C-alpha positions in Angstrom: 29.5 1.5 63.1 27.9 -0.6 65.9 27.4 -3.4 63.5 31.0 -3.3 62.5 32.1 -3.3 66.2 29.9 -6.4 66.8 31.5 -8.1 63.8 35.0 -7.3 65.1 34.2 -8.6 68.6 32.8 -11.8 67.2 35.5 -12.7 64.7 38.2 -10.1 64.1 40.7 -12.5 62.5 38.1 -13.5 59.9 37.2 -9.8 59.4 40.9 -9.0 58.8 41.2 -11.7 56.2 38.0 -10.5 54.5 39.3 -7.0 54.5 42.5 -8.0 52.8 40.5 -10.0 50.2 38.2 -7.0 49.7 41.1 -4.7 49.1 42.6 -7.1 46.6 39.2 -7.3 45.0 38.9 -3.6 44.7 42.5 -3.3 43.4 42.0 -6.0 40.8 38.7 -4.3 39.7 40.5 -1.0 39.2 43.3 -2.7 37.3 40.9 -4.5 35.1 39.1 -1.3 34.2 42.5 0.3 33.4 43.3 -2.7 31.2 40.0 -2.5 29.3 40.5 1.3 28.8 44.0 0.5 27.4 42.6 -2.1 25.1 40.0 0.4 23.8 42.8 2.8 23.1 44.7 0.1 21.1 48.1 0.7 22.6 50.5 -1.3 20.4 53.1 -1.8 23.1 50.7 -3.6 25.4 48.7 -5.5 22.7 50.3 -8.9 23.5 50.2 -8.6 27.3 46.6 -7.4 27.5 44.9 -10.9 27.0 47.1 -12.5 29.7 46.6 -9.6 32.0 42.8 -9.8 31.5 42.8 -13.5 32.4 45.0 -13.0 35.4 43.0 -10.1 36.8 39.7 -11.8 36.0 40.8 -14.9 38.0 42.1 -12.7 40.9 38.8 -10.8 40.9 36.8 -14.0 41.1 38.9 -15.5 43.8 39.0 -12.4 46.0 35.3 -11.8 45.6 34.5 -15.4 46.6 36.9 -15.4 49.6 35.7 -12.1 51.0 32.0 -13.2 50.6 32.6 -16.5 52.4 34.6 -15.0 55.2 32.1 -12.2 55.8 29.2 -14.6 55.9 30.9 -16.7 58.5 31.7 -13.6 60.6 28.2 -12.3 60.3 26.6 -15.6 61.4 29.0 -15.8 64.3 28.0 -12.3 65.4 24.3 -13.2 65.3 24.9 -16.5 67.1 26.8 -14.7 69.9 24.2 -11.9 70.2 21.4 -14.5 70.7 23.4 -16.4 73.3 24.4 -13.1 75.0 20.7 -12.0 75.3 19.8 -15.5 76.6 22.5 -15.4 79.2 21.4 -11.9 80.3 17.8 -13.1 80.7 18.8 -16.2 82.6 21.1 -14.3 85.0 18.8 -11.3 85.5 16.7 -10.9 88.6 13.1 -12.0 88.1 11.7 -8.6 89.3 13.6 -6.8 86.5 12.3 -9.2 83.9 8.8 -8.6 85.1 9.3 -4.9 84.9 10.5 -5.1 81.3 7.6 -7.2 80.3 7.1 -10.3 78.1 6.1 -8.3 74.9 9.3 -6.3 74.9 11.5 -9.3 75.6 9.8 -11.3 72.8 10.0 -8.4 70.4 13.7 -8.0 71.0 14.5 -11.7 70.8 12.6 -12.1 67.6 12.1 -8.9 65.6 15.3 -7.1 66.6 17.7 -10.0 66.4 16.2 -10.9 63.0 16.6 -7.3 61.8 20.3 -7.4 62.8 20.6 -10.8 61.2 19.1 -9.5 57.9 21.6 -6.6 58.0 24.5 -9.0 58.3 23.3 -10.8 55.2 23.9 -7.6 53.1 27.3 -6.9 54.5 29.3 -9.2 52.2 28.0 -7.5 49.0 28.3 -4.1 50.7 31.9 -4.6 51.7 32.8 -5.8 48.2 31.0 -2.8 46.7 32.9 -0.4 48.9 36.2 -2.1 48.0 35.4 -1.7 44.3 34.4 2.0 44.8 37.6 2.7 46.6 39.7 0.9 44.0 38.0 2.8 41.2 38.4 6.2 42.9 42.1 5.5 43.3 42.3 4.7 39.6 40.4 7.9 38.7 42.7 10.0 40.9 45.7 8.5 39.1 44.1 9.3 35.7 43.5 13.0 36.4 43.7 14.7 39.8 41.7 17.8 38.6 38.8 15.6 37.4 39.1 13.5 40.6 38.6 16.6 42.9 35.6 17.6 40.8 34.2 14.1 41.2 34.8 14.2 45.0 32.9 17.5 45.2 29.9 15.9 43.5 30.2 12.8 45.8 30.2 15.0 48.9 27.0 16.9 47.7 25.3 13.6 46.9 26.3 11.8 50.1 25.3 14.8 52.3 21.8 15.1 50.7 21.3 11.3 50.9 22.3 11.1 54.6 20.0 13.9 55.4 17.1 12.0 53.9 18.2 8.8 55.5 18.2 10.4 58.9 14.6 11.5 58.4 13.7 7.9 57.3 15.4 6.5 60.4 13.2 8.5 62.7 10.1 7.0 61.1 11.6 3.5 61.6 12.3 4.3 65.3 8.7 5.3 65.8 7.5 2.1 64.0 9.7 0.1 66.4 8.2 1.7 69.4 4.7 0.6 68.2 6.1 -2.9 67.8 6.1 -3.5 71.5 2.5 -2.5 71.8 1.7 -4.8 68.8 3.3 -7.7 70.6 1.2 -7.0 73.7 -1.9 -7.2 71.5 -0.7 -10.4 69.9 -0.3 -11.9 73.4 -3.8 -10.8 74.3 -5.0 -12.3 71.0 -3.5 -15.7 71.9 -4.0 -15.9 75.7 -7.4 -14.3 75.7 -8.8 -16.1 72.7 -11.5 -18.0 74.7 -12.8 -14.8 76.3 -12.8 -12.9 73.0 -14.7 -15.7 71.3 -17.3 -15.7 74.0 -18.0 -12.0 73.9 -18.6 -10.5 70.5 -18.6 -6.9 71.7 -15.3 -7.3 73.5 -13.8 -9.1 70.4 -14.8 -6.3 68.0 -13.7 -3.6 70.4 -10.3 -5.3 70.9 -9.8 -5.7 67.1 -11.0 -2.3 65.9 -10.0 -0.1 68.8 -6.7 -1.6 69.9 -5.1 -4.2 67.5 -6.0 -2.5 64.2 -5.0 1.1 65.1 -1.6 -0.1 66.5 -1.0 -2.2 63.4 -2.0 0.8 61.3 0.4 3.1 63.1 3.2 0.5 62.6 2.5 0.2 58.9 2.3 4.0 58.4 5.6 4.7 60.1 7.3 1.9 58.2 5.8 3.1 54.9 7.0 6.7 55.5 10.5 5.5 56.4 10.9 3.3 53.4 9.3 5.9 51.1 11.9 8.5 52.2 14.6 5.9 51.5 13.1 5.4 48.0 13.2 9.1 47.4 16.8 9.2 48.6 17.7 6.2 46.3 16.1 8.0 43.3 18.0 11.1 44.2 21.2 9.1 44.2 20.5 7.7 40.8 19.7 11.1 39.4 23.0 12.5 40.7 24.9 9.5 39.1 23.5 10.4 35.7 24.1 14.1 36.3 27.8 13.2 37.1 28.1 11.2 33.8 26.6 14.1 31.8 28.8 16.6 33.6 32.0 14.6 32.7 30.8 14.1 29.1 29.6 17.5 28.1 30.9 20.1 30.6 34.3 19.2 32.2 36.1 18.5 28.9 35.6 22.2 27.9 36.5 23.5 31.4 39.6 21.4 32.2 40.6 20.2 28.7 40.6 16.5 29.5 42.0 14.2 26.8 39.8 11.5 25.2 41.7 8.7 26.9 41.2 10.2 30.4 37.6 11.1 29.6 36.7 7.6 28.4 38.5 6.1 31.4 36.3 8.2 33.7 33.0 7.5 31.9 33.8 3.8 31.7 34.7 3.7 35.4 31.6 5.6 36.5 29.3 3.3 34.4 31.0 0.3 36.0 30.4 1.8 39.5 26.7 2.1 38.9 26.1 -1.5 40.2 28.3 -1.2 43.3 26.8 2.2 44.1 23.3 0.7 43.8 24.3 -2.1 46.2 25.5 0.5 48.7 22.2 2.5 48.4 20.1 -0.6 48.7 21.9 -1.7 51.9 21.4 1.6 53.8 17.7 1.0 54.6 18.5 -2.5 55.9 21.3 -1.1 58.0 19.2 1.7 59.3 16.5 -0.8 60.4 19.2 -2.9 62.1 20.6 0.2 63.8 17.2 0.9 65.3 16.9 -2.7 66.4 20.4 -2.6 68.0 19.4 0.5 69.9 16.5 -1.5 71.3 18.7 -4.5 72.1 21.2 -2.4 73.8 18.6 -0.6 75.9 17.3 -4.0 77.0 20.8 -5.1 78.0 21.2 -1.9 80.0 18.0 -2.7 81.8 19.1 -6.2 82.5 22.6 -5.4 83.6 25.6 -7.6 83.5 24.9 -11.3 84.4 26.2 -12.3 87.8 26.4 -15.9 87.0 28.3 -17.2 84.0 26.8 -20.2 82.4 30.3 -21.5 81.6 30.9 -21.8 85.3 29.8 -25.3 86.0 31.8 -25.8 89.2 30.2 -27.5 92.2 28.0 -25.4 94.6 28.4 -25.7 98.3 26.3 -28.5 99.9 22.6 -27.8 100.3 20.7 -27.8 103.5 19.9 -25.8 106.6 18.7 -26.2 110.1 17.1 -22.7 110.4 15.9 -20.2 107.8 15.3 -16.7 109.1 13.8 -13.6 107.4 14.6 -10.6 109.4 12.7 -7.4 108.9 12.4 -7.9 105.2 10.6 -5.4 103.0 9.7 -5.4 99.4 7.9 -2.7 97.3 6.2 -2.6 94.0 6.3 0.6 92.1 4.5 1.9 89.0 6.1 2.0 85.6 9.0 4.0 86.9 11.0 3.4 90.1 10.5 7.0 91.2 6.7 6.6 91.3 5.0 6.0 94.7 4.9 2.4 95.8 1.6 0.6 94.8 2.1 -2.3 97.3 4.5 -3.0 100.2 5.3 -6.3 101.8 6.6 -6.0 105.3 8.6 -5.3 107.2 8.1 -8.8 108.6 10.2 -11.4 110.3 9.9 -15.2 110.1 11.9 -18.1 111.3 11.5 -21.6 109.8 13.0 -24.9 111.1 14.1 -27.6 108.7 11.3 -30.2 108.3 8.5 -27.8 109.1 5.2 -27.8 107.0 4.0 -24.2 106.8 0.8 -22.9 105.2 0.9 -19.3 104.0 -2.7 -18.0 104.0 -4.5 -14.7 103.4 -6.8 -12.9 101.0 -6.1 -12.0 97.4 -3.5 -9.3 97.1 -2.2 -9.9 100.7 1.4 -10.6 99.5 1.5 -14.4 99.6 3.1 -14.9 96.2 5.5 -12.0 96.8 6.6 -13.6 100.1 7.0 -17.0 98.3 9.3 -15.4 95.7 11.4 -13.8 98.5 11.5 -17.1 100.4 12.7 -19.0 97.3 15.3 -16.3 96.4 13.5 -15.2 93.2 13.2 -11.7 94.7 15.8 -10.0 96.8 14.2 -7.9 99.5 14.6 -4.2 99.3 15.4 -4.1 103.0 16.1 -6.6 105.6 18.2 -9.8 105.7 17.8 -13.5 105.0 19.8 -15.8 107.2 20.6 -19.5 106.6 21.7 -20.8 109.9 24.4 -18.3 111.0 25.1 -17.0 107.5 23.5 -13.8 106.2 22.9 -14.1 102.4 24.8 -11.8 100.1 23.9 -11.2 96.5 26.5 -13.7 95.3 24.9 -16.4 97.5 21.5 -16.3 95.9 22.4 -18.8 93.1 23.3 -21.4 95.8 20.3 -20.5 97.9 17.8 -20.9 95.1 19.0 -24.5 94.6 17.4 -25.4 97.9 13.9 -25.2 96.5 11.7 -27.2 94.2 8.5 -25.3 93.3 5.2 -25.4 91.5 3.9 -21.9 91.2 0.4 -21.1 90.1 1.8 -19.8 86.7 4.4 -22.6 86.5 6.0 -23.7 83.2 5.9 -27.4 82.4 9.0 -28.6 80.5 8.4 -31.4 78.0 11.7 -33.1 78.9 13.4 -33.9 82.2 16.1 -31.3 81.7 18.9 -31.5 84.3 17.9 -35.0 85.5 20.5 -37.3 84.1 20.7 -40.0 86.8 19.4 -43.4 85.6 18.2 -44.1 89.2 16.1 -40.9 89.2 14.7 -41.6 85.7 13.8 -45.1 86.9 11.5 -43.6 89.5 9.3 -41.8 87.0 6.9 -44.7 86.3 6.2 -45.2 90.0 5.6 -41.4 90.4 3.2 -41.4 87.3 1.3 -44.3 89.0 1.2 -42.5 92.3 0.0 -39.3 90.7 -2.6 -41.3 88.6 -1.2 -40.2 85.3 0.2 -43.6 84.0 -2.8 -44.2 81.8 -2.1 -40.9 79.9 1.6 -40.2 80.1 4.7 -42.3 79.8 8.4 -41.5 79.7 10.1 -41.8 76.2 13.8 -41.4 76.7 13.9 -38.3 78.9 10.7 -36.7 77.5 7.1 -37.0 78.4 5.0 -38.6 75.8 2.5 -35.7 76.0 1.9 -32.5 78.0 -1.4 -31.8 76.4 -3.4 -32.4 79.6 -5.9 -30.6 81.8 -4.4 -27.9 84.1 -4.8 -30.2 87.1 -2.9 -33.0 85.4 -0.2 -30.6 84.2 0.2 -29.6 87.8 0.7 -33.2 88.7 3.5 -33.5 86.1 5.0 -30.3 87.7 4.8 -32.1 91.1 6.6 -35.1 89.6 9.4 -32.8 88.3 9.6 -31.4 91.9 9.9 -34.9 93.3 12.7 -35.7 90.9 14.6 -32.5 91.8 14.7 -33.9 95.4 15.5 -30.5 97.1 15.6 -29.8 100.8 12.6 -27.4 100.5 9.4 -27.4 98.5 6.9 -24.6 97.7 3.5 -25.1 96.2 1.4 -22.1 95.2 -2.3 -22.9 95.1 -1.3 -26.3 93.8 -4.6 -28.0 94.7 -6.8 -25.3 93.2 -7.2 -27.3 89.9 -7.5 -30.8 91.4 -10.6 -32.8 91.8 -11.8 -33.4 95.4 -10.3 -36.9 95.6 -6.8 -35.9 94.5 -7.0 -32.7 96.5 -7.5 -34.8 99.6 -4.6 -37.1 98.6 -2.3 -34.0 98.2 -3.1 -32.6 101.7 -3.5 -35.8 103.6 -0.9 -38.1 102.0 1.7 -36.3 99.8 2.5 -33.3 102.0 2.9 -35.5 105.2 5.2 -37.8 103.2 7.5 -34.9 102.3 7.6 -33.7 105.9 8.4 -37.3 107.0 11.4 -37.2 104.6 12.7 -34.2 106.5 11.7 -31.7 103.7 10.7 -28.1 104.6 7.4 -27.5 102.8 5.7 -24.1 102.1 2.1 -24.3 100.9 0.1 -21.3 99.7 -3.5 -22.3 100.2 -7.1 -21.2 100.7 -8.3 -24.7 101.6 -9.2 -24.0 105.3 -10.5 -27.5 105.8 -7.0 -28.8 105.5 -5.2 -26.2 107.7 -4.9 -28.9 110.4 -2.3 -30.6 108.3 0.2 -27.7 108.8 2.6 -27.4 111.6 2.1 -23.7 111.4 -0.1 -21.1 109.7 1.4 -17.9 108.5 -1.4 -15.3 107.8 -0.8 -12.2 105.8 -3.1 -9.2 105.4 -2.2 -6.5 102.9 1.6 -7.1 103.1 1.7 -7.6 106.9 2.3 -10.8 108.8 -0.7 -10.7 111.3 -0.6 -14.2 112.7 1.8 -17.1 113.0 0.3 -20.0 115.0 -0.2 -23.8 115.1 -3.7 -24.9 114.0 -3.6 -28.0 116.1 
């Protein structure tokens, strides 16, 4: 039913038109069977009309079948398209902390496996709906032929459907267990790709990873899927058996019990034989729909975790002007918990207070795990503090202000993502500055701008960071944040970064935050902010 609701939300006029075409298809099918049965009985009064009726009904059958198929395909693809965009909107609008809690493997599994499973289910819906329409039309015809025989047939259908649904329910449980294993499998795939160098260099670790983690998880996934589809195969065989039992029952038993005439009996047997293909299509579609139902459950649970997006991507209105004179963090506090929010906090940043003037160059320093990156994410608006307030001049930020607030910052985090094209930078004047920046960052011999794309991003990590810095320059924001940017640079360019590039940004009136361990360059900063296990322990000028 969830699939049908998705279809209706996506394109209800198309679904309505497809339903009408499907009903006409089922009606024309039943009428065609009745016509064939009349032709077999050689009714003299209808002998001249039967050929024309056959042509008319055959044409109507073809047209309605084609129309319903095309309409349902369009509606199904529209539903998949909207689902993909909805999930993308949800992810773009969701707080970073929530996305980190969900984890990359689950997000990727949902965006790929689950959406594909739903897409595959939509591909069987056109044939399924046509098959259901044919079954309904044929049942109406059989009810008209003989009500007593019809009620006997309904009783057999109820028995068959009930037993099939019982088996299908058991199969679905196996598919749900297989889907749970899929998240773990994606985590192992991520390890396989991102940890490939380490695995190649350590044979014992490589073998242990493959045989103790990857293979057992893949084996569990295979076993649960096998069990699920085997139960569906048993259910399908059971359905086929019941179909033949029904034909035998109508041929050899019911005529003696209810005294059915040969005309009625031949009509029933002919209709049941004709129904074998539509019924098989219904049976074959159920495993696909069950797998899609499991996937939808996962998709919906992800959406519940993400919540409703606060910012609509269709809202392209202008934001208020950017800029501040004073940025104040007042008694902010942020906690990390375990897997569940009710678990004890594993790390707490703050409470701490910090005031920054526009145009300042600040270094955030401290040991590993002291909270530097967490503070950076709070300063840039990627995290909302659990407690405390952030003030921009005389305005206290509210949740609806964060979209505007984040636009103040251009950043290069230690785990930054380098886009291959200059997305969002459309100004010809800004694009014209790229060659000079490439020269300044000593990349012009390796990278050039082709249209609005870099000719390559297959560079060393230090060079990729320079391209990230170029993107930050082009963004031209009031504030910049660099997270261990110089860690991957050679000594010469590290010196250029600290002694030349950072002072240039300050001279332009930019506020600059730098996370750094390079104590030999601390004298460049206007102020040092030192953290120790989540607490601000010092704030002083190194000069």
